[in-house]
C-alpha positions in Angstrom: 1.5 14.6 -4.0 2.0 12.9 -0.6 1.1 9.6 0.8 0.3 8.7 4.4 -0.8 5.4 6.0 -2.1 4.1 9.3 -3.2 0.7 10.6 -6.2 0.4 12.9 -6.6 -3.1 14.1 -6.4 -5.1 10.8 -7.6 -2.2 8.6 -5.0 -0.1 6.8 -5.8 3.3 5.4 -3.5 4.7 2.7 -4.2 8.4 1.9 -3.1 10.2 -1.2 -3.1 14.0 -0.9 -2.7 16.1 -4.0 -3.0 19.8 -4.6 -6.8 20.0 -4.8 -7.9 16.5 -3.7 -7.5 13.7 -1.1 -8.2 10.0 -1.7 -8.3 7.2 0.8 -8.1 3.5 0.3 -9.2 1.3 3.2 -7.7 -2.2 3.1 -9.2 -4.9 5.3 -7.1 -7.8 6.6 -3.9 -5.8 6.2 -1.9 -6.7 9.3 1.0 -8.0 7.1 0.8 -5.2 4.4 3.6 -3.1 5.9 6.1 -6.1 5.8 5.0 -7.0 2.3 5.6 -3.4 1.0 9.0 -3.4 2.7 9.8 -6.7 1.0 9.1 -5.1 -2.4 11.2 -2.1 -1.5 14.2 -4.2 -0.6 13.7 -6.7 -3.5 11.5 -5.5 -6.4 11.5 -9.0 -7.8 9.3 -10.2 -4.8 6.3 -12.2 -5.9 3.0 -10.3 -6.1 0.8 -10.6 -3.0 -2.6 -12.1 -3.4 -4.5 -11.9 -0.1 -7.9 -12.6 -1.6 -10.5 -11.4 -0.8 -8.9 -8.5 1.0 -6.2 -7.1 -1.3 -3.5 -7.7 -3.9 -0.1 -5.9 -4.3 1.8 -6.1 -7.6 4.6 -4.1 -9.2 4.0 -1.7 -12.1 6.5 0.3 -14.1 6.4 3.2 -11.6 5.8 1.4 -8.3 3.2 -0.8 -6.7 -0.5 -1.1 -7.3 -2.5 -2.0 -4.2 -6.0 -3.3 -5.1 -8.6 -3.7 -2.5 -12.4 -4.4 -2.5 -13.3 -0.7 -2.9 -10.6 0.4 -5.4 -6.9 0.7 -5.9 -4.0 3.1 -5.3 -0.7 3.4 -7.2 2.1 3.9 -4.8 5.3 5.3 -6.5 8.6 3.4 -5.7 9.9 6.4 -3.6 6.9 6.0 -1.2 6.9 2.2 -0.8 9.4 2.0 2.1 7.9 4.9 4.1 4.4 3.6 3.8 5.5 0.1 4.8 7.2 1.6 7.8 4.1 3.7 8.7 2.0 0.6 8.6 4.4 -1.2 10.9 4.6 1.6 13.4 
């Protein structure tokens, strides 16, 4: 399983690619999402993010859950820093 991310204007897209499937989550209003993910990577006790109505980010036992209007994606801890960096690129 691999994760990739891109930011186009203020819309982030996080893509999860598995062996036989690909899933995308589009997140509106996500210009700060990369910085917020990096904050969690450097300090897991960071307060959850509530950017209502666009998205929420909060820790789980295995990483971060990013919830947006059209669904959610669970991002394992080992991917948080690289996805944050990709969104900031």
